[in-house]
Steps between C-alpha positions, in 0.01 A plus 500: 500500500634545148638200323678470173530231236816501300351370176177562320359424159551863401866476615427758767524478869174453669431688822203391719348787697301389788252676731648815649808486272598734214772480246659763254780448234647639188576162372279283288326261738154356548318601820246242585234482772157343576209738592176418660349822677859649504607746247822554315611826344748452220671839463754584235694794360527433127756779446760377757416127470421430863210293610350335823213330665344482835251259676242686716301304761295789649419860402620791687774512756611293796492612859826655541522374850442138406699477171804638355453603135301187433464474125189271533310852530416697203678829580835332607499266207454789261739728642771241557477372142516846357795588728691189371414587146653853531793350691566290188499799263128540433318840514169525686358744240559238231331203666207327348284229667317180432303336780371141542302304774229604734287198444183415696622157624327479819123427457431588865571871434279730303633622169493877602680444820749241385875540569571459128280811408645703776857420373417600151327814615807581713753456214284687249468788744876505571594504130260788446625705790866440406428565116629165398324409172308156511584334162291189560331281779372156547303505827195356666322192412464175704825329421863504586763624258866403446674797334826522318658850458777526241714791617674553171191528289258606775249226383291321758359162432201392717400139559150461658457222762131430556379452859470128585314551838130595465353626826128447518267595787290210625130551583589442877761787472240730343244416782765577762586832336135597498451410873815701587367802302179480677663479845708809413185695414340448844586818696392343826804277494738778504655631816694828519777554744 
């Protein structure tokens, strides 16, 4: 759900973009969101002065039978944002991008298979395929980010929010994991149907 604040210290409207949302405008506003493993693409056309931002939860695309153009998914979020920018006067071939987020905020997932890295990889690949130049990025890490995208200057300010919860594996959990791994390796325990 997109929410708006009528006043801000910069005398600009502040628009909050939440998970699955996107917003594009030709007016000077501050687009704001909070990102953990999610990724936001800040796209802008500096020639026609149109800009926008999305908030991607998962890479790829949604199941077309279960969802209707759900912008939580990468492909829908990117295409819907670009369509809105062009509807407001932007030109696709003039677009430039800055991307943010993709943090590794869940200690239970490995870094290489984390949702954050998959989101970043998806957006980078999308921009390369669509020939949209990447101007800058602030991705990865083990922290949450609050970003502020100024649509008149195309500047993005990032505030890092350190993780407050540390997940540690206890010795009992390590022993249980070893026992489970040993049980999985025993071929006698497997029945095929």
